[in-house]
N, CA, C and O of each residue as an XYZ file, in Angstrom:
1000
protein
N     136.819     16.418    117.085
C     138.060     16.233    117.895
C     138.033     17.942    118.740
O     138.110     19.047    118.203
N     137.928     17.676    119.864
C     138.185     18.983    120.483
C     139.426     19.012    121.384
O     139.214     18.541    122.502
N     140.985     19.567    121.103
C     141.860     19.589    121.983
C     142.067     20.567    122.699
O     142.165     21.703    122.237
N     142.168     20.283    123.961
C     142.131     21.177    125.232
C     143.589     21.565    125.827
O     144.255     21.175    126.786
N     143.750     22.439    124.883
C     145.412     22.643    125.163
C     145.897     23.199    126.446
O     145.149     23.515    127.370
N     146.765     23.269    126.454
C     147.664     23.720    127.528
C     148.438     24.417    126.703
O     149.464     23.889    126.277
N     147.965     26.205    126.192
C     148.754     26.884    125.470
C     150.410     27.013    125.278
O     151.186     27.380    126.160
N     150.675     26.723    124.258
C     152.067     26.987    124.012
C     153.303     26.087    124.559
O     154.505     26.350    124.531
N     152.587     24.866    125.097
C     153.089     24.091    125.726
C     154.019     22.847    124.231
O     153.306     22.244    123.429
N     155.142     22.762    124.198
C     156.276     22.525    123.118
C     155.744     21.051    123.308
O     155.469     20.701    122.160
N     155.431     19.917    124.235
C     155.190     18.863    124.201
C     153.774     18.377    123.288
O     153.605     17.451    122.495
N     152.914     19.394    123.768
C     151.563     19.272    123.566
C     151.379     19.601    121.992
O     150.539     18.975    121.346
N     152.109     20.506    121.444
C     152.339     20.948    119.717
C     152.751     20.014    119.172
O     152.381     19.629    118.063
N     153.563     19.514    119.852
C     154.494     18.039    118.982
C     153.187     17.319    118.885
O     152.580     17.367    117.815
N     152.756     16.737    119.777
C     151.735     15.685    119.680
C     150.552     15.974    119.015
O     149.867     15.079    118.520
N     150.204     17.338    118.953
C     149.160     17.746    117.917
C     149.702     17.491    116.234
O     148.972     17.126    115.313
N     150.842     17.727    116.165
C     151.500     17.751    115.022
C     151.588     16.432    114.803
O     151.222     16.159    113.660
N     152.001     15.287    115.576
C     151.999     14.066    114.877
C     150.845     13.535    114.441
O     150.682     12.864    113.421
N     149.695     13.995    115.598
C     148.411     13.610    115.165
C     147.549     13.830    113.985
O     146.658     13.089    113.571
N     148.003     15.117    113.442
C     147.660     15.563    112.227
C     147.392     14.501    110.697
O     146.526     14.333    109.838
N     148.661     14.012    111.037
C     148.802     12.997    109.694
C     147.991     11.532    109.712
O     147.707     10.851    108.726
N     147.757     11.301    110.842
C     146.702     10.250    111.568
C     145.311     10.526    111.166
O     144.660      9.713    110.510
N     144.937     11.453    111.482
C     143.651     12.131    111.404
C     143.481     12.289    110.253
O     142.460     11.669    109.954
N     144.115     13.027    108.960
C     143.852     13.136    108.002
C     143.479     11.985    107.305
O     142.486     11.957    106.577
N     144.204     11.055    107.484
C     143.971      9.316    107.265
C     142.592      9.077    107.528
O     141.855      8.535    106.704
N     142.249      9.437    108.567
C     140.700      8.920    108.790
C     139.769     10.218    108.777
O     139.026     10.578    109.691
N     139.953     10.797    107.632
C     139.028     11.560    107.044
C     138.636     13.091    107.678
O     137.624     13.726    107.378
N     139.810     13.567    108.734
C     139.796     14.792    109.107
C     140.241     15.870    107.866
O     141.095     15.428    107.097
N     139.876     16.865    107.676
C     139.692     17.401    106.739
C     140.092     19.370    107.499
O     140.946     20.124    107.034
N     139.479     19.574    108.283
C     139.835     21.127    108.733
C     140.376     20.957    110.012
O     140.076     20.036    110.772
N     141.175     21.851    110.243
C     141.368     22.389    111.765
C     141.044     23.997    112.079
O     141.251     24.951    111.330
N     140.420     23.999    113.547
C     139.628     25.311    113.525
C     140.569     25.468    114.912
O     140.737     24.605    115.773
N     141.125     26.805    114.873
C     142.127     27.563    116.096
C     141.888     28.293    116.477
O     141.195     29.076    115.829
N     142.331     28.657    118.025
C     141.873     29.748    118.715
C     142.282     31.127    118.205
O     143.214     31.717    118.751
N     141.696     31.601    117.297
C     142.729     33.084    116.651
C     141.315     33.555    116.164
O     140.328     32.912    115.806
N     141.609     35.185    116.295
C     140.692     36.043    115.969
C     139.711     35.769    114.648
O     140.444     35.846    113.662
N     138.370     35.486    114.249
C     138.238     34.883    113.210
C     137.950     36.081    112.285
O     137.674     35.845    111.109
N     137.999     37.490    112.784
C     137.993     38.922    111.568
C     139.302     38.783    111.086
O     139.476     39.357    110.011
N     140.394     38.129    111.602
C     141.509     38.171    111.112
C     142.227     36.902    110.293
O     143.443     36.735    110.204
N     141.137     36.002    109.683
C     141.569     35.153    108.970
C     142.488     35.540    107.873
O     143.442     34.815    107.590
N     142.198     36.890    107.104
C     143.270     36.924    105.967
C     144.677     37.280    106.261
O     145.491     37.489    105.362
N     145.009     37.361    107.729
C     146.530     37.538    108.375
C     147.044     36.335    108.729
O     148.233     36.210    109.022
N     146.203     35.357    108.734
C     146.801     33.971    108.911
C     146.748     33.261    107.567
O     147.560     32.367    107.328
N     145.930     33.580    106.781
C     146.220     33.149    105.506
C     147.285     33.906    104.266
O     147.459     33.587    103.090
N     147.696     34.674    104.832
C     148.712     35.488    103.914
C     150.236     34.908    104.591
O     151.305     34.889    103.981
N     150.018     34.473    105.941
C     151.169     33.652    106.610
C     151.307     32.361    105.762
O     152.276     32.106    105.047
N     150.130     31.519    105.947
C     149.938     30.081    105.474
C     150.277     30.042    103.930
O     150.988     29.146    103.474
N     149.600     31.312    102.931
C     150.360     31.135    101.639
C     151.658     31.653    101.345
O     152.325     31.247    100.394
N     152.024     32.520    102.124
C     153.855     33.033    101.891
C     154.139     32.991    103.251
O     153.781     33.953    103.930
N     154.733     32.029    103.793
C     155.316     31.825    105.392
C     156.767     32.732    105.569
O     157.755     32.161    106.029
N     156.815     33.826    105.272
C     157.936     34.404    105.887
C     157.936     34.494    107.187
O     157.092     33.946    107.895
N     158.977     35.263    107.650
C     158.894     35.755    109.019
C     158.238     36.686    109.316
O     157.787     36.913    110.439
N     158.080     37.464    108.159
C     157.358     39.165    108.461
C     156.021     38.436    108.515
O     155.459     38.514    109.607
N     155.338     37.683    107.483
C     153.947     37.332    107.773
C     153.784     36.542    108.926
O     152.686     36.596    109.481
N     154.806     35.701    109.472
C     154.428     35.239    110.715
C     154.242     36.107    111.893
O     153.324     35.867    112.678
N     155.085     37.146    112.082
C     154.932     37.961    112.780
C     153.665     38.963    112.778
O     153.230     39.429    113.830
N     153.167     39.228    111.650
C     152.037     39.882    111.577
C     150.903     39.272    111.933
O     149.950     39.970    112.280
N     150.767     37.467    111.906
C     149.698     37.040    112.005
C     149.597     36.889    113.680
O     148.595     36.998    114.387
N     151.092     36.579    114.094
C     150.932     36.392    115.631
C     150.700     37.742    116.345
O     150.341     37.544    117.505
N     150.785     38.989    116.041
C     150.247     40.382    116.609
C     148.839     40.407    116.304
O     148.195     41.361    116.741
N     148.232     39.489    115.605
C     146.492     39.779    115.353
C     146.237     38.997    116.586
O     145.289     39.545    117.150
N     146.572     38.146    117.151
C     145.770     37.079    118.535
C     146.573     37.905    119.686
O     146.439     37.275    120.735
N     147.186     38.822    119.844
C     147.643     39.307    121.564
C     147.037     40.514    121.422
O     147.015     41.350    120.518
N     146.259     40.384    123.143
C     145.546     41.594    123.366
C     146.122     42.927    123.642
O     145.686     44.076    123.581
N     147.635     42.199    124.079
C     148.364     43.292    124.785
C     148.781     44.313    123.816
O     149.018     45.459    124.198
N     148.892     43.946    122.508
C     149.493     44.442    121.396
C     148.243     45.531    120.824
O     148.450     46.358    119.936
N     147.077     45.366    121.439
C     146.185     46.233    120.880
C     146.332     47.674    121.216
O     146.737     48.032    122.322
N     145.988     48.554    120.214
C     146.130     49.962    120.404
C     147.625     50.534    119.927
O     147.897     51.697    120.224
N     148.221     50.041    119.475
C     149.346     50.478    118.934
C     149.254     51.253    117.736
O     148.750     50.754    116.730
N     149.773     52.640    117.745
C     149.490     53.171    116.310
C     150.260     52.662    115.218
O     151.250     52.048    115.613
N     150.103     52.727    113.673
C     150.509     52.457    112.686
C     152.388     52.047    112.849
O     152.995     50.983    112.719
N     152.798     53.301    113.147
C     154.069     53.483    113.087
C     154.897     52.378    114.268
O     155.908     51.706    114.064
N     154.215     52.460    115.307
C     155.086     51.560    116.467
C     154.596     50.541    116.062
O     155.542     49.765    115.931
N     153.201     49.790    115.623
C     153.008     48.627    115.121
C     154.038     47.894    114.176
O     154.617     46.817    114.316
N     154.076     48.920    113.080
C     154.950     48.278    111.999
C     156.612     48.091    112.674
O     157.379     47.194    112.323
N     156.938     49.175    113.722
C     158.572     48.896    114.183
C     158.521     47.416    114.979
O     159.416     46.574    114.899
N     157.467     47.295    115.650
C     157.155     45.707    116.573
C     157.648     44.828    115.956
O     158.582     44.072    116.223
N     156.726     44.965    114.724
C     156.298     43.585    113.625
C     157.466     43.272    113.265
O     157.914     42.129    113.362
N     158.217     44.452    112.717
C     159.670     44.214    112.103
C     160.688     43.766    113.202
O     161.567     43.017    112.773
N     160.741     44.038    114.387
C     161.337     43.534    115.436
C     161.254     42.185    115.682
O     162.309     41.550    115.682
N     160.047     41.524    115.925
C     159.579     40.579    116.167
C     160.033     39.281    114.973
O     160.565     38.216    115.283
N     159.685     39.683    113.678
C     160.402     39.014    112.779
C     161.737     38.711    112.672
O     162.111     37.606    112.279
N     162.564     39.679    113.017
C     163.952     39.582    113.173
C     164.439     38.335    114.232
O     165.283     37.461    114.031
N     163.519     38.600    115.533
C     163.701     37.454    116.641
C     163.251     36.079    116.190
O     163.871     35.038    116.408
N     162.228     36.177    115.609
C     161.382     34.806    115.240
C     162.698     34.053    114.089
O     163.117     32.895    114.107
N     163.020     34.971    113.344
C     163.915     34.153    112.146
C     165.236     33.908    113.170
O     165.409     32.698    113.319
N     165.966     34.517    113.728
C     167.175     34.413    114.887
C     166.841     33.197    115.558
O     167.478     32.187    115.258
N     165.820     33.130    116.535
C     165.340     31.939    117.271
C     165.114     30.934    116.396
O     165.642     29.928    116.871
N     164.522     30.655    115.202
C     164.311     29.760    114.484
C     165.589     28.811    114.178
O     165.615     27.598    114.387
N     166.592     29.553    113.670
C     167.851     29.206    112.962
C     168.593     28.724    114.386
O     168.475     27.528    114.654
N     169.343     29.556    115.310
C     170.233     29.019    116.403
C     169.726     29.785    117.556
O     170.061     30.950    117.771
N     168.800     29.018    118.397
C     168.596     29.673    119.722
C     169.063     30.409    120.505
O     168.439     31.382    120.929
N     170.419     30.069    120.918
C     171.340     30.365    121.545
C     172.067     31.334    121.195
O     172.350     32.290    121.917
N     172.512     31.121    119.789
C     172.962     32.481    119.203
C     172.220     33.760    119.145
O     172.731     34.877    119.229
N     170.743     33.437    118.967
C     170.125     34.481    118.723
C     169.647     35.339    120.277
O     169.335     36.528    120.351
N     169.713     34.192    121.599
C     169.813     34.571    122.641
C     170.642     35.546    123.107
O     170.280     36.536    123.743
N     172.391     35.107    122.610
C     173.361     36.139    122.896
C     173.248     37.555    122.010
O     173.627     38.637    122.460
N     172.723     37.394    120.813
C     173.023     38.853    119.872
C     172.127     39.750    120.167
O     172.299     40.962    120.040
N     170.703     38.985    120.749
C     169.362     39.912    121.173
C     169.245     40.478    122.777
O     168.814     41.480    123.346
N     169.818     39.364    123.093
C     169.865     39.568    124.599
C     168.920     39.508    125.538
O     168.547     40.372    126.332
N     168.468     38.105    125.332
C     167.158     37.586    125.739
C     167.180     36.662    126.960
O     168.213     36.089    127.309
N     166.044     36.538    127.581
C     166.225     36.289    128.709
C     165.950     34.687    128.461
O     165.627     34.594    127.277
N     165.939     33.406    129.063
C     165.345     32.364    129.049
C     164.068     32.412    128.827
O     163.623     31.696    127.930
N     163.192     33.245    129.570
C     161.946     33.293    129.306
C     161.477     33.551    127.915
O     160.682     32.909    127.229
N     162.172     34.671    127.646
C     161.696     35.229    126.195
C     162.369     34.360    125.186
O     162.009     34.403    124.009
N     163.214     33.668    125.538
C     163.563     32.930    124.216
C     162.651     31.630    124.509
O     162.345     31.036    123.475
N     162.232     31.155    125.512
C     160.948     29.921    125.434
C     160.019     30.589    124.903
O     159.499     29.825    124.089
N     159.424     31.710    124.879
C     158.031     32.276    124.366
C     158.632     32.265    122.810
O     158.018     31.617    121.962
N     159.625     32.862    122.514
C     159.763     32.952    120.854
C     159.881     31.671    120.140
O     159.794     31.511    118.923
N     160.119     30.645    121.174
C     160.201     29.239    120.121
C     158.693     28.658    120.588
O     158.085     27.787    119.966
N     158.315     29.179    121.555
C     156.994     28.612    121.633
C     155.843     29.155    120.191
O     155.135     28.453    119.468
N     156.047     30.636    120.198
C     155.419     30.980    118.968
C     155.625     30.355    117.345
O     154.863     30.068    116.422
N     157.081     30.326    117.574
C     157.606     29.849    116.243
C     156.924     28.039    116.210
O     156.611     27.545    115.126
N     156.839     27.573    116.976
C     156.213     26.210    117.089
C     154.719     26.123    116.597
O     154.331     25.352    115.719
N     153.995     26.956    117.234
C     152.766     27.191    117.161
C     152.223     27.702    115.619
O     151.167     27.308    115.125
N     153.171     28.668    114.961
C     152.957     28.674    113.579
C     153.328     27.693    112.769
O     152.713     27.352    111.758
N     154.386     27.189    113.204
C     154.922     25.952    112.192
C     153.756     24.956    112.111
O     153.414     24.435    111.049
N     152.963     24.640    113.703
C     151.846     23.689    113.348
C     150.797     23.856    112.235
O     150.622     22.982    111.385
N     150.116     24.989    112.268
C     149.365     25.996    111.534
C     149.581     25.482    109.996
O     148.780     25.109    109.139
N     151.103     25.629    110.013
C     151.457     25.737    108.273
C     151.879     24.207    108.393
O     151.947     23.787    107.238
N     152.072     23.584    108.947
C     152.063     22.060    108.942
C     150.660     21.501    108.632
O     150.394     20.618    107.817
N     149.764     22.215    109.477
C     148.238     21.422    108.923
C     148.195     22.073    107.651
O     148.129     21.265    106.726
N     148.212     23.269    107.309
C     147.673     23.396    105.717
C     148.813     22.670    104.607
O     148.414     22.253    103.520
N     149.686     22.613    104.851
C     150.687     21.819    104.150
C     150.226     20.546    103.818
O     150.584     20.047    102.751
N     149.519     19.977    104.542
C     149.353     18.305    104.683
C     147.739     18.219    104.184
O     147.124     17.161    104.054
N     147.209     19.519    103.944
C     145.564     19.115    103.247
C     144.607     19.771    104.051
O     143.404     19.721    103.797
N     145.125     20.434    105.087
C     144.131     20.754    106.126
C     143.620     22.390    105.849
O     144.338     23.390    105.839
N     142.302     22.312    105.654
C     141.923     23.789    105.701
C     142.027     24.439    107.037
O     141.536     23.734    107.918
N     142.610     25.782    107.533
C     143.034     26.189    108.617
C     142.392     27.689    109.221
O     142.832     28.837    109.168
N     141.231     27.142    109.772
C     140.075     28.126    109.860
C     140.021     29.009    111.359
O     139.771     28.585    112.487
N     140.314     30.219    110.961
C     140.127     31.227    112.364
C     138.712     30.822    113.187
O     137.786     30.447    112.468
N     138.532     30.859    114.295
C     137.405     30.501    114.952
C     136.739     31.310    116.116
O     135.628     31.123    116.612
N     137.927     32.499    116.519
C     137.774     33.234    118.271
C     137.301     34.303    117.674
O     137.263     34.536    116.466
N     136.817     35.170    118.857
C     136.392     36.062    118.694
C     137.395     37.122    118.268
O     138.592     36.837    118.239
N     136.921     38.437    117.905
C     138.001     39.349    117.792
C     138.558     40.215    119.168
O     138.059     40.085    120.286
N     139.377     40.866    118.933
C     139.873     41.462    120.386
C     139.302     43.028    120.101
O     140.167     43.873    119.868
N     138.009     43.420    120.106
C     137.624     44.271    119.873
C     136.607     44.668    121.158
O     135.992     45.730    121.253
N     136.587     43.774    121.931
C     135.664     43.791    123.100
C     136.083     43.430    124.496
O     136.359     42.296    124.887
N     136.096     44.632    125.255
C     136.559     44.053    126.701
C     135.552     44.310    127.604
O     134.434     44.657    127.224
N     135.916     44.136    129.049
C     135.192     44.132    130.002
C     135.467     45.063    131.259
O     136.474     44.780    131.907
N     134.760     46.054    131.651
C     134.994     47.017    132.920
C     134.663     45.974    134.004
O     133.538     45.475    133.982
N     135.671     45.547    135.087
C     135.400     44.661    136.077
C     134.552     45.426    137.426
O     133.858     44.936    138.316
N     134.921     46.718    137.153
C     134.178     47.606    138.166
C     132.868     47.527    138.124
O     132.216     47.009    139.031
N     132.394     47.995    137.144
C     131.201     47.960    136.548
C     130.209     46.776    135.968
O     128.986     46.638    136.011
N     131.038     46.159    135.531
C     130.657     44.663    134.982
C     130.153     44.965    133.603
O     129.821     44.010    132.901
N     130.059     46.171    133.142
C     129.654     46.543    131.534
C     131.001     46.249    130.773
O     132.173     46.359    131.134
N     130.290     45.739    129.314
C     131.196     45.332    128.350
C     131.622     46.864    127.799
O     130.891     47.853    127.862
N     133.144     46.814    127.178
C     133.625     48.116    126.877
C     133.733     47.908    125.452
O     134.669     47.164    125.160
N     133.033     48.355    124.445
C     133.282     48.138    122.670
C     133.865     49.559    122.157
O     133.940     49.726    120.939
N     134.230     50.466    122.928
C     135.059     51.601    122.199
C     136.429     51.522    122.954
O     136.626     51.780    124.142
N     137.566     51.004    121.773
C     138.789     51.050    122.273
C     139.076     50.770    123.647
O     139.582     51.557    124.447
N     138.667     49.430    123.892
C     139.261     48.603    125.213
C     140.901     48.477    124.881
O     141.575     48.451    123.851
N     141.222     48.402    126.596
C     142.616     48.426    126.435
C     142.950     46.673    126.823
O     141.997     46.003    127.222
N     143.916     46.211    126.722
C     144.557     44.902    126.970
C     144.013     44.430    127.904
O     143.565     43.306    127.678
N     143.799     44.929    129.198
C     143.564     44.394    130.237
C     141.879     44.464    130.414
O     141.576     43.657    131.293
N     140.979     44.979    130.015
C     139.847     44.971    129.371
C     139.347     43.726    128.319
O     138.246     43.179    128.258
N     140.422     43.520    127.617
C     140.035     42.738    126.930
C     140.295     41.161    127.189
O     139.642     40.217    126.745
N     141.301     41.140    127.935
C     141.554     39.790    129.094
C     140.539     39.843    130.195
O     140.418     38.804    130.844
N     140.070     40.479    130.400
C     138.744     40.424    131.757
C     137.719     40.003    130.583
O     136.794     39.410    131.138
N     137.558     40.047    129.569
C     136.395     39.755    129.211
C     136.316     38.098    128.348
O     135.407     37.293    128.147
N     137.864     38.155    127.989
C     138.376     36.760    127.208
C     138.233     35.754    128.338
O     137.598     34.764    127.975
N     138.655     35.717    129.652
C     138.833     35.104    130.664
C     137.528     35.252    131.548
O     137.688     35.063    132.754
N     136.416     35.526    131.158
C     135.018     35.848    132.052
C     134.149     34.748    131.429
O     134.336     34.340    130.283
N     133.113     34.254    132.312
C     132.560     33.734    131.937
C     131.539     33.947    130.738
O     131.274     33.009    129.985
N     130.923     35.318    130.568
C     130.216     35.750    129.664
C     130.972     35.750    128.401
O     130.355     35.333    127.421
N     132.554     36.253    128.180
C     133.186     36.194    127.222
C     133.419     34.463    126.826
O     133.158     33.958    125.734
N     133.841     33.924    127.738
C     134.107     32.525    127.166
C     132.738     31.510    126.478
O     132.898     30.597    125.667
N     131.304     32.006    127.104
C     130.329     31.667    126.214
C     130.242     32.128    125.196
O     129.912     31.333    124.316
N     130.495     33.721    124.726
C     130.462     33.886    123.529
C     131.433     33.567    122.567
O     131.129     33.511    121.376
N     132.977     33.277    123.112
C     133.822     32.603    122.105
C     133.422     31.076    122.140
O     133.690     30.515    121.077
N     133.015     30.502    122.815
C     132.988     29.034    122.458
C     131.390     28.793    121.420
O     131.315     27.864    120.616
N     130.315     29.723    121.620
C     129.269     30.114    120.665
C     130.072     29.878    119.309
O     129.963     28.870    118.611
N     131.066     31.194    118.997
C     131.571     31.804    118.008
C     132.270     30.209    117.009
O     131.937     29.801    115.896
N     133.501     29.549    118.179
C     133.986     28.648    117.952
C     133.144     27.617    117.433
O     133.342     27.255    116.273
N     132.083     26.999    118.218
C     131.438     26.149    117.420
C     130.724     26.174    116.573
O     130.420     25.098    116.058
N     130.099     27.517    116.020
C     129.566     28.028    114.806
C     130.689     28.020    113.628
O     130.299     27.785    112.485
N     131.795     28.219    113.819
C     132.593     28.141    112.935
C     132.676     26.623    112.281
O     132.336     26.310    111.140
N     133.208     25.786    113.288
C     133.681     24.498    113.037
C     132.529     23.582    112.823
O     132.770     22.466    112.363
N     131.416     23.891    113.077
C     130.047     22.776    112.883
C     129.788     22.717    111.364
O     129.599     21.593    110.899
N     129.759     23.555    110.700
C     129.658     23.478    108.830
C     130.760     22.723    108.487
O     130.381     21.696    107.924
N     131.809     22.777    108.570
C     132.877     21.704    108.129
C     132.762     20.330    108.268
O     133.315     19.575    107.468
N     131.936     19.824    109.431
C     131.872     18.454    109.605
C     130.857     17.861    108.227
O     130.508     16.681    108.265
N     130.620     18.340    107.580
C     129.927     17.686    106.242
C     131.000     17.871    105.265
O     130.563     17.464    104.188
N     132.230     18.305    105.133
C     133.188     18.045    104.385
C     134.413     16.951    105.357
O     135.524     16.798    104.850
N     134.130     16.317    106.598
C     135.116     15.497    106.823
C     135.002     15.767    108.546
O     134.080     16.360    109.107
N     136.038     15.241    109.104
C     135.957     15.275    110.489
C     136.410     16.851    110.872
O     136.703     17.476    109.853
N     136.509     17.484    111.875
C     137.019     18.556    112.497
C     138.131     18.493    113.318
O     137.947     17.491    114.008
N     139.124     18.975    113.613
C     139.650     18.970    114.759
C     139.920     21.042    115.339
O     140.252     22.073    114.754
N     139.514     20.648    116.794
C     139.504     22.329    117.088
C     140.399     22.490    118.057
O     140.180     21.978    119.154
N     141.571     23.233    117.822
C     142.372     23.281    118.804
C     142.206     24.862    119.506
O     142.401     25.926    118.920
N     141.765     24.662    121.016
C     141.419     25.861    121.776
C     142.036     25.076    123.236
O     142.285     23.877    123.359
N     142.176     26.077    124.193
C     142.536     26.410    125.423
C     141.839     24.884    126.190
O     140.908     24.221    125.732
N     142.540     24.640    127.335
C     141.724     23.622    127.906
C     140.526     23.848    128.500
O     139.772     22.966    128.912
N     140.281     25.392    128.564
C     139.274     25.544    129.407
C     137.801     25.640    128.149
O     136.635     25.764    128.524
N     138.056     25.585    127.265
C     136.888     25.666    126.139
C     136.123     24.223    126.129
O     134.900     24.118    126.219
N     136.978     23.188    126.013
C     136.328     21.879    126.118
C     135.773     21.261    127.121
O     136.329     21.386    128.212
N     134.618     20.486    127.037
C     133.754     20.213    128.111
C     132.394     19.608    127.734
O     131.996     19.885    126.603
N     131.845     19.055    128.276
C     130.764     18.354    127.954
C     129.029     18.903    128.740
O     127.894     18.462    128.557
N     129.648     20.215    129.775
C     128.223     20.644    130.366
C     127.628     21.574    130.067
O     128.075     21.953    128.985
N     126.912     22.149    130.369
C     126.069     23.522    129.888
C     126.613     24.423    130.941
O     126.494     25.617    130.664
N     127.296     24.095    132.308
C     127.682     24.950    133.202
C     129.379     24.828    133.496
O     129.736     24.839    134.674
N     130.306     24.723    132.528
C     131.598     24.784    132.631
C     132.135     26.035    133.385
O     131.585     27.133    133.303
N     133.248     25.790    134.124
C     133.538     26.975    135.118
C     135.049     27.420    135.287
O     135.652     26.652    136.036
N     135.502     28.030    134.995
C     137.207     28.625    134.770
C     137.701     28.607    136.359
O     137.063     29.185    137.240
N     138.562     28.085    136.530
C     139.272     27.993    138.097
C     139.110     29.232    138.478
O     139.143     30.114    137.620
N     138.922     29.522    139.704
C     139.163     30.520    140.324
C     138.122     31.778    140.108
O     138.195     32.811    140.773
N     136.976     31.502    138.908
C     136.000     32.400    138.714
C     134.943     32.443    140.160
O     134.950     31.643    141.096
N     134.323     33.298    140.028
C     132.994     33.439    140.725
C     132.103     32.020    140.423
O     132.209     31.293    139.435
N     131.306     31.878    141.440
C     130.470     30.545    141.323
C     129.477     30.856    139.689
O     129.471     30.072    138.740
N     128.909     31.853    139.732
C     127.852     31.827    138.912
C     128.786     32.288    137.499
O     128.110     33.003    136.759
N     129.811     32.098    137.120
C     130.538     32.677    136.102
C     130.863     31.161    135.121
O     131.919     30.556    134.937
N     129.733     30.947    134.718
C     129.574     29.755    134.355
C     129.550     29.592    132.148
O     129.174     30.569    131.500
N     129.897     28.570    131.583
C     129.589     28.668    130.439
C     129.440     27.079    129.669
O     129.966     26.083    130.165
N     128.732     27.048    128.537
C     128.741     26.085    127.849
C     130.279     25.576    127.067
O     131.033     26.140    126.274
N     130.289     24.260    127.722
C     132.052     23.911    126.835
C     131.381     23.356    125.388
O     130.232     22.971    125.169
N     132.540     23.464    124.490
C     132.360     23.365    123.199
C     131.778     21.903    122.892
O     130.857     21.801    122.081
N     132.276     20.826    123.498
C     131.459     19.577    123.271
C     130.149     19.673    123.593
O     129.379     19.044    122.867
N     129.564     20.464    124.735
C     128.375     20.522    124.807
C     127.311     21.100    123.687
O     126.205     20.630    123.420
N     128.079     22.471    122.996
C     127.364     22.951    122.231
C     127.392     21.971    120.999
O     126.382     21.680    120.358
N     128.480     21.559    120.772
C     128.549     20.601    119.557
C     127.147     19.260    119.295
O     126.796     18.782    118.216
N     126.588     18.939    120.708
C     126.144     17.752    121.120
C     124.487     18.301    120.844
O     123.584     17.852    120.137
N     124.570     19.341    121.653
C     123.214     20.296    121.914
C     122.676     20.913    120.324
O     121.668     20.733    119.641
N     123.812     21.643    120.188
C     122.979     22.725    119.230
C     123.214     22.341    117.786
O     122.459     22.765    116.911
N     124.418     21.412    117.462
C     124.494     21.253    116.168
C     124.440     19.404    115.899
O     124.745     18.790    114.877
N     123.946     18.876    117.201
C     123.722     17.391    116.827
C     125.072     16.506    116.141
O     125.003     15.563    115.352
N     126.204     17.097    116.679
C     127.325     16.500    116.363
C     127.830     15.756    116.964
O     128.243     16.249    118.013
N     128.082     14.537    116.833
C     129.032     13.874    118.113
C     130.577     14.516    118.268
O     131.176     14.891    117.260
N     131.123     14.605    119.481
C     132.439     15.252    119.548
C     133.412     14.285    120.605
O     132.892     13.365    121.236
N     134.540     14.528    120.694
C     135.678     13.936    121.504
C     136.773     14.886    121.976
O     137.484     15.520    121.196
N     136.865     14.944    123.338
C     137.698     15.871    123.884
C     138.861     15.127    124.025
O     138.768     13.934    124.314
N     140.201     15.775    123.827
C     141.307     15.005    124.040
C     141.946     16.148    124.885
O     141.657     17.319    124.640
N     142.872     15.790    125.944
C     143.402     16.758    126.579
C     144.767     16.417    127.242
O     144.836     15.272    127.689
N     145.730     17.109    127.367
C     147.036     16.767    127.910
C     146.794     16.444    129.284
O     147.237     15.399    129.761
N     146.063     17.335    130.018
C     146.065     16.780    131.362
C     144.963     15.824    131.894
O     144.386     15.252    130.969
N     144.566     15.534    132.984
C     143.669     14.595    133.413
C     142.396     15.235    133.593
O     142.108     16.378    133.945
N     141.603     14.102    133.227
C     139.760     14.360    133.322
C     139.398     14.860    134.681
O     140.120     14.436    135.584
N     138.358     15.735    135.046
C     138.260     16.092    136.192
C     137.433     14.853    136.855
O     137.160     13.938    136.078
N     136.991     14.719    138.250
C     136.221     13.769    138.769
C     134.833     13.835    138.179
O     134.166     12.805    138.076
N     134.305     15.185    137.731
C     133.082     15.372    137.195
C     132.964     14.654    136.057
O     131.840     14.201    135.840
N     134.045     14.362    135.059
C     133.988     13.888    133.627
C     133.728     14.989    132.874
O     132.969     14.824    131.920
N     134.361     16.529    133.154
C     134.370     17.078    132.361
C     136.064     18.160    132.411
O     136.894     18.112    133.319
N     136.121     18.831    131.446
C     137.562     19.037    131.166
C     138.014     20.665    131.575
O     139.144     21.132    131.723
N     136.679     21.317    131.691
C     137.338     22.720    131.806
C     137.422     22.954    133.382
O     137.257     24.146    133.641
N     137.607     22.248    134.383
C     138.198     22.173    135.489
C     139.446     21.359    135.611
O     139.260     20.142    135.590
N     140.536     21.728    135.721
C     141.933     21.141    135.653
C     142.802     21.514    136.876
O     142.563     22.469    137.615
N     144.078     20.455    137.038
C     144.770     20.722    137.821
C     146.020     21.811    137.686
O     146.730     22.409    138.494
N     145.909     21.751    136.194
C     147.154     22.324    135.131
C     146.684     24.079    134.844
O     145.784     24.490    134.112
N     147.532     24.782    135.600
C     146.808     26.260    135.215
C     147.194     26.573    133.758
O     148.016     25.854    133.191
N     146.598     27.679    133.098
C     146.507     28.145    131.748
C     147.485     28.792    131.537
O     147.644     29.653    132.402
N     148.645     28.780    130.359
C     149.567     29.528    130.204
C     149.010     30.964    129.825
O     149.790     31.894    129.620
C-alpha cells in the first residue's frame, strides 16, 4: 500500500497512525519511509532509544538544507533542535514564548514531532521501519543539466530530488527496498504524493513535459510483479493516477 502523503500534514499523519494497527491485523509487517537508506542507523538509534537528542539527529539526516555543516556547527544545531523539540512536545505555547518562535516555526516543529512519533508508533507496534530513499549526496546543476556528486549544496540536492531523473532514481530505490519485504507480509510505503502512481510516465506539477518518471505502483506491478494499492489524502486525477494533483507539496 503506497500512501501518497502531503508531507507533514497533521491530519494525514494522524490517519496513518490510526491505519497502522488495522493494517497490522491484516498482515502488514513493514513500513518503508522516505528517509535516506544509508542513514538507517540514525533512524534505528532513535527507534531503539527515543530521546529528543536521537530524534533531532535522525531528523537532521533527512534535510538537504543541513548538508555541509561542519562537525561543530552540526552538533550545536542538533542540540538546539533537541531542546526545541522537547519544549514543543511538552507545552507548545510556552515553548513558543520561551524560545521566541513564530507560528510557522512552531507548526514545523510540531509536524516533525508528529512524524517522528509516527515512526516510533509503528516500531512499537511490531513493524519493521525501513528507510528507502536516496542519500543526500547527489545534486543537479540546473544550468548544465549535469549531476553533482562532489559536495553538492542544498539547492543542487533539491533540484535533483525534485527532477524527473531524481524521482526515477528515488522510486527505483524505494521500490527495491520495499519489494523484498512483501515475502514477510504486507508492506506500507509512506512517501510524498508525487511518488505514487500507476503509469511509467508520471509527471511533477510545473515540470518540463519530458521530465517524467515511473510511479511506485507501476514499478511494483511491472518490475516486481506485486499488486499494490495507492492511498492518497487528495483526489485522484482524471487520468487515474496520483502524481498529478491539485494539492501542492509541502
